[in-house]
N, C-alpha and C positions, 0 to 999 in steps of 0.2 A: 819342319811338318808342308806338307805340301798343300797348296790352296790354289779353289776355284772359286772362278765368277761368272753370272751372268744377269743381264738384263732383259729388263721386257717393260713394257708402258703402258697404261691405261687412262681413258678419259673418263671423268667424273664431274659430279656437284657435289657441293656442300655447303652448308655454312654451320659458321660454332655460333651452339646457341651460348648466352650470357657472353660472349664478346663483347664489347664496347670498342664498337669500330665497323669500318666497312666488312670485314668480315663476317659480320652476323646475318649480312644478307647471302643471300644462294647465289655463288657464284660455283665455276668450273676451276679444272687446272685437265692436264697433259702432264700426267705423272710420268714419273721415271722408277723403276724400282732396280735397285743390285742386291743379288742376295752371295752371299760367300760362305764356303763350307769346306772343310778341312780334313784334311786324313791324316796320321803319322808314318803310315805306311802304305804306298801304294797295293791296288788289286791286284789277283793273277795277270790281268790285261796291260798292267803297269798306267792301271789311269787310279785320280781320285772319285772321281766319277766320272759316268759320260757325258759331256755336256747336253745332249737330246734330252736326258732324265731328268738332270738338272734345272734345265727348263721347261720342260713338263710340268716340273713342283711348281716352278714358278707359277706356272701358269695355272695349279688347281688353285693354286690361294689370291689370283689377281682375277682369273675370268670374271667371276663372280661380282666384281664390282666394281666391271667392264661400262661405261654409258646407263651408269645408277646415278641418282639421288643418293649417296651412301648414308644420310642420315636415315634411309628406310630400312637398311639395312638389318640385322639382326647385329653384329656387332656391332654395333655401334647406335642400339635405343637408347642406353643409359648411360653413355660416354660422348666425348663428340668426338667427330671423327677430324680430329688432327692430325698432321702428321705422322707425329711421334706414338698416336694411339694406329692409326694405319699401318706405319714401321713394326709394332709387337703386333698388332694381330694378325700380319703376314707370316710375323717369323713364327707365331702358338700354330699356322699351318703346316707353317714348309718341315719346321724341326722335325716331327715323330716319322716326316715320309723321309726326311737325308736321313735321319741315322738306321731306317729300313734299309739303307742303301750302304753301309757301313759306315757310312762321316759324318762328320759334327756339322751342325750350321754353325757359324759364327757371327755371322752378324745379317739386317738387312738393312737399305739406303732407299730410302725414299726421297726425291725429290720434288716439290711444288710448283716449284718453277727452276731455269736453268742455274743459278746462284746460291739455291736456296736448298739444302738438305735436313735430315734428320738421320741416324744411323744410331739403330736399337740392336742390344745385344743381352746377352743373360753370360754374368761369372760362370768360367771353367769349372768344373768339379772334379779337383786332384786329389 
């Protein structure tokens, strides 16, 4: 299996509803995102997926969140914009677009801070 990964960043504010602590207050992060896709066999050009295309797909998912209050976005109206939910949301946006390119999205990792990250993936269907 061949794997490709790309990274991107966005800045956003959020607060965690119902959290007992400082994260219930409005605050911001520079989020770093890594998305990993794979393919068992390379395409006719010898690629899993063109880096430029993979990066474009990542930006489809993250550009809507850049310089926003995440709580105001439709994706987070009924759930907290935690790093876990952000990762799952990015995965959900990217997954069908990666599949259209003949690859499989394996995982999305979100860093809220340089030392703290969460990775979301779905179990592979064999």
